[in-house]
N, C-alpha and C positions, 0 to 999 in steps of 0.2 A: 103821840109820832112815832111812828119811825124812824131810828137814827141811823143817816147816812155814813159808811165810814167814807174817811178824810184818804187823801191819795198816798198821802205814808202809808195808811193799811193795808191800800189794795197792793200796795207793792211791795211790802214788808221792811219799806223803812224804820226805824225805830222813830220816833219822836222827840222834833229838834234835830235831828242830822237834816243835813243835805240833797243825798241821795241815797239810796240802797245796801248796803254792804255788800261788797263782793270779795271772792277771795283771788290773789295777786295772780294763781297762777294762771287764774280766766284770760287774765292777761297779757298773758308769760306765750302762754303755751300755739300762737299762731308765730309767733319770729320763731321759736323753734324749729313750727315743721316747717315754717320759709327756708330757714340754715339746712335746716337738715337735706329740703328739697336740692339747695344750691351744689351741697358734697356731693349729694348722686351724681346729679350732673356734669358737676366737676370731673367724680372718677370716671363715669362714662367716655368722657370726651380722652379723659387720659388711656384711656382700655382703647380704645379706638387705633389713636397718636400709636399708640405702644404696636397695633396690630399692621398699620400702615407701614410701622419704621419696619417691624417685622419679613411685612414682604418687597418693604425696599430693602433691605438686607440680602433677600432670598434671589429678589431678582439681580441685586450687583453681582452677589455672588455665581448667577449662573452665566452672567455677561462676562465677570471675567474669565471664568471660567470655559466659555465660546474663542473668547478673547486667544488668550491663552493657548487652545486649542490650535485654532485658524493661525496664528502666529507659527505652533512651532509648526504645522506644516509646510508653512514656507518656507521658514527656516528652514528643517529636513532637504527642500526641495532644492535650494542654493547652498546645501553646504560640502565643503570641499575636503574639506577637514579630515587631515589623515591618523590622528590618534587621540584617545579618547580625552585627551587630560583638553589638547586645543578646544577641543567642540565641546568640552563640560565649561569650559571657560567664558568661551566666546556664549555659549547660551545665556550663559548666567548674566554677563554686561548688555547681551541685545536683548532677552525675553526678560529673563527672573528680575531678574537688579527694579527692570525698568515699572514692570507689573508690580513689584511689592514697592515698589515707590510712587506710584502711582495712586495705591490702596492707603499709602501713609496720609496722602495729602487732601484723602476726601474723610466728610463732611462725618462720618458715625464717630458712638463712641468706645471707648477701647472691650466691651466686650464686640459691639459689633464687630471691628474690626478684627478683633480674634477669631469669631467668628468665619468670616469669609475667608482671611486667611489660613484658615487649616486644609478650608476647601483647594483656595489657591495652589498650598503647600503642594499638598496630594497631584495634583492638576502636572507641576513646576516640573516634581521628583519622575512626575511617569515621561514627560517632556525629555527631561533628562539624561533618564537614560535610554530613550530611543534613538536621541541624535550621536549617543554614545555608540551605541554599537551600529548606526550608519556610518558612524568616521570607522571604529574599526575596519567593518567589510572595508571603504575604500582605501583601506593602507591597503590590506592585505591585496586586491588590485593592482596596488600599485606597484607595492614590491614583488609581486608573483610575473610582470610585465616588465619588471630586472631581471628576474629570473631568467624568463624561460629566454629573454637575446644572450644571459649567459650559458647557458643550458645548447641554443641553437649555436656559438662560437664554442663551445666545448666539443659538439655534436663534426663539427669543422676541422679541430683540429685533430679530432679521432682518426679524421678519415683525410687527414693531409700527412700524417706518420705511417712510416711503416716500422720503425721501432716499436718492439710489444711490449715494451716497458712504459714506453709513455702511452702508448692506448689503456693500461691498466692501470697508468695516475692519472689521464681524463677518465675512466668511466668509475673510477675511485671516488675523482672530485665529484663527476654530476650527482652520481649514488648518494651521495654524502651532503648534498643542494638538495635536493630532491626531498629526503626523506627530512633536511629542517624546516622545506618550505611545507611540508605535510603538515609536520608536527604543530607549527604555526597555525600554520592554516591559509595563508597567504595564496593566494589563486593561480597556479601557473598551471598550461597546459601539456604538462609531461606529465607520466607515471616512468619508475624505471625498467617498465619494460617496451615501453613508447621509444622512450630515449635511447636507450639500446639497438630497439628497431631503428630506428630512422639513420644511429649513425654507423651501424653495420651497411644498412643499402649504400649509404651516400660511400660508405670505401669499399663496398663490393664495384661499383657503380667507378669510384674510379679504378681501382683492377682493373676492370671493362676495359674504363676509354682506354686504359696505356698495354694492352696488352700485345705482346710481342710475338704471340708467343703461344702453342696450344695446351702448356701448360701451366700457362698466367691463367683459362680459365679454367681449367679443372679447379687450381686454386683457390678460386672465386668462389667455385661449385661446394667443396670443400671446407669453406669459412659460412657458408648458410646456412649447410647440416647439423654443423659443430656448432650452430649458435643456437644455447636455450630458450631464447628470447622467444623467435619465433614460432608460431603452431605450423602443423603439415603440411594446412593449405600456404601459408605464407611461405615456408621455405618451398614446394612447388612454384608457388608463382616466379619466386628470384630466379631460379633456376634455368625457368623458361624464359625468362627476359636474358639470360645471362647466355642459353644454349643460342640464344634466336641471332644475339650476336657474333656466339664462337662458330654459329653456323656461316655466316656470310664472310669472315674471318676464314674460313678453310677453304669457301668459292675463290674468297680473292687469292687465297696464298696457291689453291690448283690451276687455276687460269694462270696465273704467273711460272708457274713449272710445267705447265703445257707449250703454255709461250716460248721459252727457252726454251727446249726440247726440239719445240719445231727450226725455234730458230737454227738450234747447232747443227741441222741437218747432218745425226750419224746416221752409221754405219751398223750394218748385223752387229758386229763385237762389238760394236759402242752399245748401242743397243742391250745386249748379253751385259757386255758390265753394268749397264747405268743401272737395268732391274738388281743384280745383283747386291749394288750397293744402298738401295734404296729401299733395300727393306729392314738397311740397318743405319742408315744415317745418309748422309748432303750423294749428289752425284758428282765426280770430281775426276773428266777425262783427260788425259794428256797426251796430247797432238806434238807435232813435232819443233813444231813454230807457236804455239799457245796453250792454255791452259782452260779448259771449260768446267766452270763451276758453277749448279746448281743448286740450291738451299734446298733443304726441305724440313729444317728446325721446327718450322712451328705447323705443323702437318702431327697429328692425331696419326697410331699404326694404322689405324684402317685404311685411312686415303691414302697415307702408305702403299697399301697394298692396292689403292683404287690406283696409284702412279704407276706403280708396275705392271696391275695388269693394260694400262694405255700404251706402257714402255711394249708391253708385250704388242702387244695392238697393232703399234706404228710398226713395229720392227715386221709382224706377217706380213705387212701389207706393201712390204719391199718385198716379200717373198713371195706370188705369188700362189705358188703348188703349196703353200702351210698355208692357205685361208680355210681349206674342210676343217682343219685343226685349231684356227682362227675362232669359229661360228662354235665349235663344240666346247671349245676352253671355257668364254664369254656362258653360252647356254648353262654352263655349269655355277658360273659364278652372279648371275641372274636369279637365283633359284633362292639365294639366302639371302637379299638385301629390298630391303625396305621398298613400299612404294613408293616414296619420297624420289628414292635413289634413281629408284627404277622410270617414274619421268624425266629424274634430268639425262637417265639413260637415252633414256628416249628421242629427247630434242634435242642431244648431241647426232643419235645418227641420224632423223632427219634432216638436218642442219652441216654434217658431216663438219661437226667442230667437238672438244674434248679430245672422250677415247677415243671419240670415230671419224677422229682426223685426221685426212691420207689414205682411208680407206675404202676398196673400190666401192663401187655401188653396190654390188650383187653378195657384196659380206653384208652392206650395211644392210641394203635389204632382209634379210635373212636377220640379222638379229633385233630386225624391227620387227619381223614379225614372232620372234617368239619373246622377245619384250610387251609387247601385244598382249600375247597369249597370257602372259605373267599378271596383268595388271587389273583385265579383264576376268578374269578369278580371286584374286587378291582384293580389290578395293572396296567391295561392295560389303565382302564382309567384314572388312576391317570398319568402314562407313555404320552398320550391322549393330556391329557391338560397340561400336562409340554411344549410339543413341540408348540401346539399353542401361548402358552402364550409367550414361548422364544421367537418364528417369530414374533411376532405381537408386541414386549418391544423390539427387536433388532431395527423393522422399525419405531415404533414411534423415539425410541429416536435418529436415525442417520433424522430422518428428524426434528426434535427441535435441531439438534445439540448438542447431549448428556446430552438436560435438561430435567430431565421427569416428569411431572404435578401429579396431586394427585392423577389421577386412574391407570397412568404409574408405580407410587410407592407403592398400593396396592400393585400391582400384582404380582412386582418382590418381593417382601415379601412374596406372596401367592405362589409363584413359589419354592420360597427355603427353604418353610415351605414344598412343595409338595415333594425334593427331600428328604427332612428329614425325608417327614413319609416313605419312601420307604427304610430309612436306608443308603441312599446315600450322606456321607458328602463329599466326590471327586465331585458328580455333584454339590453340591452348591457350594461350592465353583469353581470350573471351568465356574459354572455360571453366579456365584459372578462376578469372575474376568473378565470376558466377557464382562458385563454391564459398570465395572470399567470401562474396556479401551474403549468403547464408549464413556462413562463422560471423559473420559482424551483428548480422540480425539477429543469430543466435546469445551474445550477449549482452547483446541488448536486453534482450527476452529476460538472460539470465538473469541477471539484475533491477528486474522490474518484477517478474512473476508472482514473486508473492507478497507484492504490493496493491496497492489501491485501484480500480480498472481508472480513475483519474490521474493516479500515476504513471499507468501506463500508455492516457492516450496523453499524457505530453511528450511520451519520447517516441509515439506518432506521429506529432503535430511539430516536432521539431526535425522529424526524417522529412516529413511535407517542403521545410519549410529550406530545407537542405537543395531538394529538387529549386525548389522557385528560387534559391539564391542567386541574385545578382553578379554577374561574373563568375558561376559554376561553366568550368570545361562541359560537355558531351557526355565524356567520358563517368567525371561528377554524376550529372547526373545519370547519366545509365546506371549508376552505381547505388545511389542513395536509391533509384526507384525501385531496383532488384530489393535490395538488401530493406526496403519497405515493404515489400508482394512478400517475404518469405517473411519480418514481424508480424503482419495482419495474420498469414498463415497459423502461426506459434500460436498469437494470441486465439483467434479461433478457436483451433482444438484446446487452450488452455481453457477456456469460456465452457465450452462444452462439456469440459471434460469438470472443472468444478460442477457446476450445473448437475451433471449428472452423478458424482458423488466425490464431494470436493477431500475427502479423507483420501482414499486411492489414490486421487492428482497429486498428497502434499505426500504421501508415501513413496511413489514413483519420483517423482521426483529429487525430493531428499535421498533415495539410492543410486539414484541417477549423478546425486550431486559428488555425494563421497564414494561411486563407483564401486557400491558394495551393498547386492541384493538382499543383503540379510538388517542392513537398517533401517531399526520402525524410531518415528518420531514417536515420544513419551504423550499422555494425554495435554500435559502440561503447553506442550509443543505447540502441538494442534492447533490449540484457543490459541496460545500466542499467535500465531500464522495467520490463522483467519481471524484475529481482531484485526490483524497490523492490512489483511484484503482487505476490510473496510466488510465484512460478513457483516449482517445484524447478528448479535447478540443471542435471538431465539434462532438462528436458523447454522448458530457456529457447530459441529458437530466432533463426537469423539470417534466414532466408530465408523468402518469402512462400509464398501454395498456388501462383499461379500461375507465383515463379518456379524450384519444385519441378518442376514439372508443365512444365514447358517445361524443363527438363537432363531430367528423366527421358527424353521425344519423341525428346530429343535424343541422348540416351543407348543408347535403347533401338536408334535404327533405324541404329548402327554394329554393323559386323559381327565386326570383329578385335577381341580383346582389347587390341590396341597402340594401335588408334584410339581406341575406348576411353577407356583408360589419357591419352591425350592430351590430347581433346577436357577430360576429367575436369580434368586436368594442369590447361589453361591454363583451364575456367572458374574453380578454388578459387588462383588466380594472383593475383587482385585484393585475396584477404584472409589477414592473415597467419596466423599457427602458430597461435595457438591458435583462433581463429575457424575454419579450417579444419576442426579438431577437431573443432567442435563443430556441420560443419554433414556433415559423415559420421558424424555419429550420428545426427543430426538426419533426414537421404536414408534412413538406414537401417531407422528407427524410423518411415518415413512408406512403408514398402514400396518407396520409389522406384531404390532397389540393392540386392541382397542385401553377405551376408556375402565371398564372392568377390569379390562388385564392387567393394568397398572394395577385397580386397589387390590388383587387379587397378591399382585405384587411384595405393595407395600405393606401388608396386614397378614403374613405368613403363621401369624398365630390365633388372629379372628375364624375361628367359627362361624361367626355368622355370617359372613363371607359365603358361604354357601349357600346362602337364600340367593345374595347378588348375582353369583355364577347360574343359579339355575333358572334363575328371572329372568336373567339375559343373555342365556345361552340363546342360539337364533333356533334352534331346533322346539326347545324345552318352549320359548315365548311364546312361538308363534302354539303354538298348541293350548300353554294358560292361557292367552291374549281369543281366541275361539271358544272360552267356557265363559264371560263378561258380552255385554253387548254391548254397541255403540256408544247406548248411551252412560252404561255404567263406569266402562272404560275411560271417556270424555271426562267424569263425573273427579274422577280422581285421579284425573292428570290437574284436572282445575286443583284441585285441595293441594297435589304436591306444588302447584303454582303457587298457591296462594303461600303458608309453612314454609315453604324453601327460601324464600326471604336475606332470609343473614348467607347462603353461600351463595341464592344470585347475587347479589346485590354487593358481594365482595368479592365478584368475578368481574360485571359489570358497572360499577360503580354507582350503583341504585338508582332513582330517580330524581330531578330535578324539579319541583311544578309541575308534579305529573309527566312532564317528558325523562322518555331515558337519555342518559349523556351522553355527549360527541363520545366521552372516550372506552363507549360501549362500542370495541370494532366487530365486527364480520364475525372474527375467527372469538373472541370475546361472549359473541351473540352464544355462535355457535353452540362452543363449549356449554353455555350454564342454559342451553336447550339440550344437551346430550344428556348432564347429568340429570336433570328432570326427569328427562326419557327413563333413566337407566333407574331413579326412585319408584317411579310408574311402575315402571314392570313389574319392583322389589315386590311391593305395595303388594302389585295382583299375585302372585307369588306367593303372599303370606294370607292371601284371603281362597287363593285356590287348593292350599292343605289346613283352612283354616274358615268354615262358611258360616264360623260364631262370631267375627271379628268384623270388625264396622270399619265405614272407610274410613273416618276419623286417626280408629287404634294402628290400622295398615301403616297408613299413611306416615303418622310418629315416630311407628316402630320401622319400617323403612327410611326417614333422614337419618334418627339414630346412628345406625345400620354403616347406612353410606355415608355417611356425613356428619354426622358427632361421631361415629366412631374416634372420626382422624382429624376433624379441627373442632376451634374453640372458639369463640367472636369476641370481641371488643367493639365497642362504639365510639366514632369520632365527629363531634359535626354533624350526630342524628343522621350518620351513612356511617354499615356494617365495616368489621373487621377483620380479615381472618387470619386465624393464628393456627398451628400445631397441636395437635389434641395436647399432648405434651406440655403445653405453656397454659394452661387454662386457668391455673393459679396465679397466672401474672399479666393474664389478661388489663384486667381493671386498670393497673400500674401503670402496664407501657402504655392504654387505650388515652388514659387521662393525661401521660407526660406528652405523647405526642398530639393531643386537643394544645395544652397549656404551653405549647411549643407555637404554636404559631399568633401568641398573644406579643410576641414580644416583637410587633410588626419594624422598628427600627431593625433591628438585626438584620429579620426576614427580608429589607428591600432593600440592605445592602449587600445582598449575595443571590439575589434571583433577579429573572431577565424578562421584562417584561416583552410578553410579545407582543410581536407587530401589527397584528390588526386587530390588539388592545383597541378599544376605546380610546382608554389611557393616554397611549401609546401618539393618537393620534389629535388628541386636545392638551395634555400637558405635558410641560418641560419634566425632561427626562428624572431629575431629580423629586416632583413632586407626584408624576408615573408610577414609578417605585413604590412610592407611598401609599399613595391611593391605590395599588393594586396588592401591595403588599398588606392594607386593611383591609379589602377582599377578603382574603386567603382567609387571615383570620375570623373571617364572621361567616363564612362558604366552604374555605377546600376542605380537603378531607384526604384521607390517606388510604389507596389501595394494595392490597396484597399483591407483592412478586410471584410470579408462578413455578418458585420452588418454594416458596412459601415460609424464608426465611429473613421478611423484610418488607419493604414497604415503599411506593415513593409515592409522591404529594401531586393533589391532582386538583386546579383549581375549578372554579362553581361549573363549568363547562367541560368540564372530564378530561382538559388536557392537562399531562405530567408539567408542571412547575419547571423550567428551563432555570437551569443557574449561569450566569454569565460570565465569560470568554477565561479560561487560566488567564493569571498576568502574564505577561510575556517570557519571563525566567523559563517558562517550562512552553517556551511554543517549543514543539519538533516532539513533548513529551508522550508516549500511549495514552488516548485519551479515555477514560472510561466511562459507564452509564453515570458509576455516579459524582464522575467528571461533569455529563453535563447535565444531568435533571437534580432534585431536590432527593435525595435517597436515603434512609438508613437500615440498617439490621436489628434485629428483633433483639438479641444476642446483647449490644452495643446499647441499644436504649434500659433493656430489664437490667446492666451492672451498673447506668444510671438512678437507674430506680430505689437499685437494692440497696445501694453509697446512699441515697439521700434521707430512707428508712432507717442504716445503721443511724446513719448521725441525729438523728430524730427521736431512733431509744434509744440513743445515747445522751441527750442534751440532759445537762442540767437542771436538777424544778427553778433552784431561785439562783441572784445572784447575780454578778460580773461576768460568772463561769459560762450562765446561761447565755449570758448578751453575746458572749463572743461569740456559743457554738452555735447561737441565732443566725450571728451573719454568716461564720463559714456553710452553714446551711444553704440560707438565702443567695449567696456567692455559686455556690452548686449546681442552687434551682433554675438560673437566669445565666448557667455555661449551654451552651446551644450544643443541640445533639446532631446536629444536621450541617 
């Protein structure tokens, strides 16, 4: 019978045993696996907890920063402190300390608190500085107001004393106070000139109002003429005011004298005696029973003569047989009188007053006819002369920015005299006010002409506000309107001049400012002034239109490319390398030279440039093109576009996912197209002189001649980067350094400004948006060569130049350069960094602690930002 195995044999158990013998690990393994799973779950939960805590810390930091920013803004709006110390202390007590106390009380770890505290401290420091600055400004305003009151009081003291020594003391004290205020920055409304002008004006007004003789008025005029603080226009205006009051005074005195003579009922002999006395002094007639005294001390000499004439007339009236001689006598005096005096005489003759008082009707009628003839002949001529002078003066003043030359000053004085000769004092004052308005506009324009359009606009807005200012008088409104009209005319002339020839404008204005027609601004000064006027860097010029035309005429007159290159190199030798690059760009932009010309100029010793010149000369290019069919020319052009991607990519930024980047502006696209056209024409030239050369070889040769002889290329994040050919050996090192510089996203995020239209700005808090944008730059950003080939600027994946964060408050008002606004580097600086790193690596010891120290130095050097 077959033997049936027992159960123990089936399961492999030993005989006599209760069960199979199994290894103990078989029972422990499930427990260990379960324990390991539990640890993984615990670790994962811990990591999630830490991530949540980190997010909480970031949210807390952002909340604190936003809260501090809002509190700081509210603090600044309500701040009335006038010292930085009090503002700083109060800000610390009311904003900083409570914020830090609130942070200390939060349920955060020490490390988390320290992280939030660091960011909070930076925000609080910026806030403290801003409120201190506001307090400093408040202090300047308050002190300035007190100083203005003191200066106004000194003006009053100056005007009310007749002691020259006291006047000097008041003037010196005012000058010192103004100088101290300007030194400390206190905001006062006076400067040395305006204070003195106001003091002298008030002094003159005091003298005029208290004048009792004609000499008093003459002394007031002399004071105005000798005041160095007044412009010629201001002097003329002050003198016109004095003259008006002087004329009124003289008229009053004349009427008094005439009335007293009439009342005295003089005899013929007394008339004769009175006429003799009147020419030198007062009239004193002694009679038996009385003395008649008529004072003439308040009258000028010419009016004394008029008194004499009046006496003579009255005497002649008493003697009828002398009427004819009286008429003849007056006829000779009328010929030398002004139109105003003639009109006054005519009024007297018609009314029988003044010098005509007591005349017979027959004599008055005869004299009236003579006076009318004189007026009819002379008034139209004077009026026409006034109109002609006024138009010429205004035109010249607007062109000279309100600064009159000697001839214009003489015309102004003549015109005022012409108004006065007509007796039109109101017209004289109005004319003087118009001239003053143009002069005021010129002063405003001169203070802003070298500034930006925005600054000039602000000046115009201030004038407009003066026009609509509540409480302004009609005179003030008219003056502001006239000033604005003149200012706008000057600005329009400036805009037209800058648009046509900015350098010519700056040189002309500088000569006028210095009153030196030989003065010339240096290239550096021209660049600085144009930058201050916010002219884009690419449009800043060094050559005037006249210089460009002279260069173009000479250059176009040369026939060989060698002569052209020699002349251009000689022309540029007077300028530094940066200015030479700028001049070349300006010459190309103004069509004085072509892109081909610029290559010939830049490569004077390159014989291969003959082919570029020959292939692109308009006449020869047309002849060469005729040798090939349209299809052949199209094939060569397509090869150029395909093979010249290094250059075109370095200009327009290459392509992004098959699309041309947004950084490819119309100007850059046109430049790339023009460059390809030059290469195509050069390749066709090579094919025309060598029928055996293939299209590929001709294009390759043309690219080497036109592009590779001038430039070398590197690569950053897959995009080409153009270098001058002289840096060929450095392109790889610089390119790698530029690419690696983008890997430090924390530093990159701290300096770049996230564009407002970026999705990061719209969706993330500022700090997170900065880091997200920095990460995108690290992966997709690239560098584009500057137009002078001496550096590069960083662009994002959309081709936008990457902006820097705004400069800190301490640098507000400083000149902002492109390097301050955008992330840019100079190749020379990057090369120096790369060379330094290579030297440290080369000199690094092979072993030991010295190698470790050297490695740390190299690591620190490589981590140092290059922008």
